[in-house]
C-alpha beads as a LAMMPS data file, in Angstrom:
LAMMPS data file: protein, C-alpha beads

180 atoms
179 bonds

1 atom types
1 bond types

-500.0 500.0 xlo xhi
-500.0 500.0 ylo yhi
-500.0 500.0 zlo zhi

Masses

1 110.0

Atoms # bond

1 1 1 0.000 0.000 0.000
2 1 1 1.011 3.592 -0.530
3 1 1 0.951 6.497 1.878
4 1 1 0.634 10.036 0.486
5 1 1 2.312 12.809 2.485
6 1 1 2.079 16.498 1.667
7 1 1 4.989 18.923 1.744
8 1 1 4.767 22.349 3.382
9 1 1 3.621 23.842 0.056
10 1 1 0.933 21.175 -0.434
11 1 1 2.688 19.018 -3.053
12 1 1 2.280 15.260 -2.490
13 1 1 4.956 12.572 -2.373
14 1 1 4.587 8.817 -1.966
15 1 1 6.070 6.331 0.500
16 1 1 5.204 2.829 1.691
17 1 1 2.595 2.437 4.456
18 1 1 5.176 1.328 7.015
19 1 1 7.249 4.518 6.581
20 1 1 7.444 6.237 9.939
21 1 1 6.335 3.215 11.955
22 1 1 9.689 3.264 13.738
23 1 1 12.210 6.009 14.575
24 1 1 14.568 6.953 11.760
25 1 1 18.334 7.227 12.069
26 1 1 19.744 10.236 10.225
27 1 1 23.385 10.221 9.131
28 1 1 25.505 13.163 8.031
29 1 1 28.573 12.858 5.796
30 1 1 30.844 13.867 8.682
31 1 1 29.730 10.818 10.684
32 1 1 27.236 12.545 12.995
33 1 1 23.894 10.808 13.448
34 1 1 20.686 11.195 15.406
35 1 1 17.379 9.359 15.765
36 1 1 14.117 11.194 15.115
37 1 1 10.400 10.445 15.125
38 1 1 8.820 10.893 11.675
39 1 1 5.825 12.708 13.207
40 1 1 8.142 15.513 14.374
41 1 1 9.394 16.260 10.852
42 1 1 8.106 18.750 8.309
43 1 1 8.656 18.071 4.607
44 1 1 9.546 20.349 1.707
45 1 1 10.756 20.152 -1.891
46 1 1 14.397 21.193 -2.247
47 1 1 16.707 21.590 -5.216
48 1 1 16.486 23.387 -8.511
49 1 1 15.502 22.497 -12.042
50 1 1 14.958 18.806 -12.691
51 1 1 16.910 17.683 -9.601
52 1 1 14.182 18.189 -6.995
53 1 1 13.723 15.874 -4.015
54 1 1 11.585 15.819 -0.888
55 1 1 13.561 16.528 2.273
56 1 1 12.745 16.457 5.967
57 1 1 13.607 19.411 8.134
58 1 1 14.844 18.052 11.460
59 1 1 13.704 20.213 14.376
60 1 1 16.303 21.529 16.816
61 1 1 19.196 20.490 14.530
62 1 1 18.376 22.299 11.282
63 1 1 19.417 19.271 9.213
64 1 1 17.906 18.372 5.856
65 1 1 17.361 14.655 5.256
66 1 1 16.189 13.352 1.894
67 1 1 13.217 10.980 2.032
68 1 1 14.687 8.481 -0.436
69 1 1 17.806 8.181 1.755
70 1 1 15.660 7.689 4.883
71 1 1 13.539 4.986 3.244
72 1 1 16.613 3.056 2.064
73 1 1 18.579 3.721 5.293
74 1 1 21.369 4.761 2.966
75 1 1 24.882 4.696 4.431
76 1 1 27.086 7.741 3.925
77 1 1 28.952 7.735 0.614
78 1 1 26.251 5.734 -1.199
79 1 1 23.516 7.129 -3.430
80 1 1 19.890 6.194 -3.947
81 1 1 18.416 5.959 -7.443
82 1 1 14.718 6.357 -8.333
83 1 1 14.212 3.532 -10.861
84 1 1 11.277 5.261 -12.593
85 1 1 12.946 8.696 -12.477
86 1 1 10.067 10.189 -10.429
87 1 1 11.524 11.849 -7.319
88 1 1 8.095 12.054 -5.680
89 1 1 7.834 8.225 -5.731
90 1 1 9.789 7.176 -2.629
91 1 1 8.404 3.649 -2.272
92 1 1 11.053 1.040 -1.469
93 1 1 10.246 -0.956 -4.652
94 1 1 11.130 2.130 -6.748
95 1 1 14.422 2.855 -4.942
96 1 1 17.781 1.133 -5.242
97 1 1 21.260 1.754 -3.860
98 1 1 23.637 2.914 -6.588
99 1 1 27.122 4.150 -7.208
100 1 1 27.514 7.700 -8.516
101 1 1 28.110 6.357 -12.037
102 1 1 24.996 4.128 -11.918
103 1 1 22.894 7.040 -10.652
104 1 1 24.113 9.281 -13.487
105 1 1 23.267 6.602 -16.070
106 1 1 19.591 6.815 -15.135
107 1 1 19.221 10.561 -15.810
108 1 1 16.674 11.890 -18.244
109 1 1 17.673 13.041 -21.723
110 1 1 19.296 16.466 -21.941
111 1 1 17.088 19.189 -23.385
112 1 1 19.514 20.076 -26.175
113 1 1 20.506 17.160 -28.358
114 1 1 21.413 16.576 -31.985
115 1 1 18.757 13.895 -32.568
116 1 1 15.618 12.786 -30.794
117 1 1 17.469 9.753 -29.419
118 1 1 19.568 9.503 -26.296
119 1 1 23.305 9.168 -26.978
120 1 1 22.973 9.485 -30.775
121 1 1 24.953 12.173 -32.594
122 1 1 25.370 13.206 -36.187
123 1 1 28.871 13.292 -37.618
124 1 1 30.017 16.729 -38.740
125 1 1 33.104 15.365 -40.539
126 1 1 31.468 12.658 -42.610
127 1 1 30.222 13.867 -46.028
128 1 1 27.131 11.645 -45.765
129 1 1 26.328 13.021 -42.260
130 1 1 25.967 9.568 -40.708
131 1 1 25.064 8.863 -37.073
132 1 1 27.125 7.406 -34.239
133 1 1 26.695 6.642 -30.522
134 1 1 28.572 8.060 -27.535
135 1 1 28.217 6.791 -23.968
136 1 1 30.315 7.832 -21.009
137 1 1 30.943 5.681 -17.933
138 1 1 33.329 6.474 -15.100
139 1 1 35.128 9.119 -17.170
140 1 1 35.684 6.891 -20.217
141 1 1 33.827 7.782 -23.412
142 1 1 32.762 4.920 -25.691
143 1 1 31.868 5.467 -29.360
144 1 1 30.298 3.226 -31.963
145 1 1 30.834 2.848 -35.672
146 1 1 28.811 4.977 -38.126
147 1 1 25.181 4.175 -38.978
148 1 1 23.038 5.302 -41.918
149 1 1 19.992 6.160 -39.782
150 1 1 19.406 7.568 -36.303
151 1 1 17.164 4.580 -35.483
152 1 1 19.989 2.113 -36.185
153 1 1 22.290 4.176 -33.975
154 1 1 19.640 4.386 -31.211
155 1 1 19.310 0.593 -31.272
156 1 1 23.104 0.301 -30.905
157 1 1 22.953 2.803 -28.011
158 1 1 20.457 0.545 -26.242
159 1 1 22.758 -2.463 -26.685
160 1 1 25.821 -0.549 -25.446
161 1 1 23.936 1.010 -22.507
162 1 1 22.631 -2.374 -21.382
163 1 1 26.132 -3.852 -21.621
164 1 1 27.702 -0.972 -19.652
165 1 1 24.978 -0.159 -17.120
166 1 1 22.848 -3.308 -16.804
167 1 1 19.606 -2.634 -14.910
168 1 1 20.481 1.095 -14.660
169 1 1 20.520 1.548 -18.445
170 1 1 18.099 4.074 -19.910
171 1 1 17.050 2.857 -23.322
172 1 1 15.656 4.698 -26.351
173 1 1 13.317 1.773 -26.999
174 1 1 12.174 0.269 -23.678
175 1 1 11.940 -3.501 -23.541
176 1 1 8.393 -4.754 -23.888
177 1 1 7.093 -7.484 -21.627
178 1 1 5.933 -10.598 -23.448
179 1 1 2.156 -11.077 -23.701
180 1 1 0.695 -14.116 -21.948

Bonds

1 1 1 2
2 1 2 3
3 1 3 4
4 1 4 5
5 1 5 6
6 1 6 7
7 1 7 8
8 1 8 9
9 1 9 10
10 1 10 11
11 1 11 12
12 1 12 13
13 1 13 14
14 1 14 15
15 1 15 16
16 1 16 17
17 1 17 18
18 1 18 19
19 1 19 20
20 1 20 21
21 1 21 22
22 1 22 23
23 1 23 24
24 1 24 25
25 1 25 26
26 1 26 27
27 1 27 28
28 1 28 29
29 1 29 30
30 1 30 31
31 1 31 32
32 1 32 33
33 1 33 34
34 1 34 35
35 1 35 36
36 1 36 37
37 1 37 38
38 1 38 39
39 1 39 40
40 1 40 41
41 1 41 42
42 1 42 43
43 1 43 44
44 1 44 45
45 1 45 46
46 1 46 47
47 1 47 48
48 1 48 49
49 1 49 50
50 1 50 51
51 1 51 52
52 1 52 53
53 1 53 54
54 1 54 55
55 1 55 56
56 1 56 57
57 1 57 58
58 1 58 59
59 1 59 60
60 1 60 61
61 1 61 62
62 1 62 63
63 1 63 64
64 1 64 65
65 1 65 66
66 1 66 67
67 1 67 68
68 1 68 69
69 1 69 70
70 1 70 71
71 1 71 72
72 1 72 73
73 1 73 74
74 1 74 75
75 1 75 76
76 1 76 77
77 1 77 78
78 1 78 79
79 1 79 80
80 1 80 81
81 1 81 82
82 1 82 83
83 1 83 84
84 1 84 85
85 1 85 86
86 1 86 87
87 1 87 88
88 1 88 89
89 1 89 90
90 1 90 91
91 1 91 92
92 1 92 93
93 1 93 94
94 1 94 95
95 1 95 96
96 1 96 97
97 1 97 98
98 1 98 99
99 1 99 100
100 1 100 101
101 1 101 102
102 1 102 103
103 1 103 104
104 1 104 105
105 1 105 106
106 1 106 107
107 1 107 108
108 1 108 109
109 1 109 110
110 1 110 111
111 1 111 112
112 1 112 113
113 1 113 114
114 1 114 115
115 1 115 116
116 1 116 117
117 1 117 118
118 1 118 119
119 1 119 120
120 1 120 121
121 1 121 122
122 1 122 123
123 1 123 124
124 1 124 125
125 1 125 126
126 1 126 127
127 1 127 128
128 1 128 129
129 1 129 130
130 1 130 131
131 1 131 132
132 1 132 133
133 1 133 134
134 1 134 135
135 1 135 136
136 1 136 137
137 1 137 138
138 1 138 139
139 1 139 140
140 1 140 141
141 1 141 142
142 1 142 143
143 1 143 144
144 1 144 145
145 1 145 146
146 1 146 147
147 1 147 148
148 1 148 149
149 1 149 150
150 1 150 151
151 1 151 152
152 1 152 153
153 1 153 154
154 1 154 155
155 1 155 156
156 1 156 157
157 1 157 158
158 1 158 159
159 1 159 160
160 1 160 161
161 1 161 162
162 1 162 163
163 1 163 164
164 1 164 165
165 1 165 166
166 1 166 167
167 1 167 168
168 1 168 169
169 1 169 170
170 1 170 171
171 1 171 172
172 1 172 173
173 1 173 174
174 1 174 175
175 1 175 176
176 1 176 177
177 1 177 178
178 1 178 179
179 1 179 180
């Protein structure tokens, strides 16, 4: 079941029903920690642009604690990824622990891009203006061969992304579940 909680400005976010049934342990990067009762917290949206998350304001300490980190009881140094990309969906089934690289792989498409497909670019040097794929992981940029169409290149992107990122890959053409 899902519990809907409203932020201080009235925007809803979602957590599992058992969220708040026990005290939460909050950790800071410097090693400090404290235990708080969920009922004593107020919630607000923080961040700018597309990177907005729900955070708890901890009374008497002035700390901010992100809901997705509280739900996953995330240790310092780790990150939490929203599998569906919706930061208001903080249900445990939608969250997973991730490295920084895995978390970056699940970002949405940038607003400015050369084609309508993620990771597909058009060659400026090639006379025929063919398409190729670029994917970056842990500071290393991978490129594909040239393709005649953007769709062929997007299909190659999906193959490369799945090979590099596994379950964290964001595909141009999502896998369809087989019909019964």
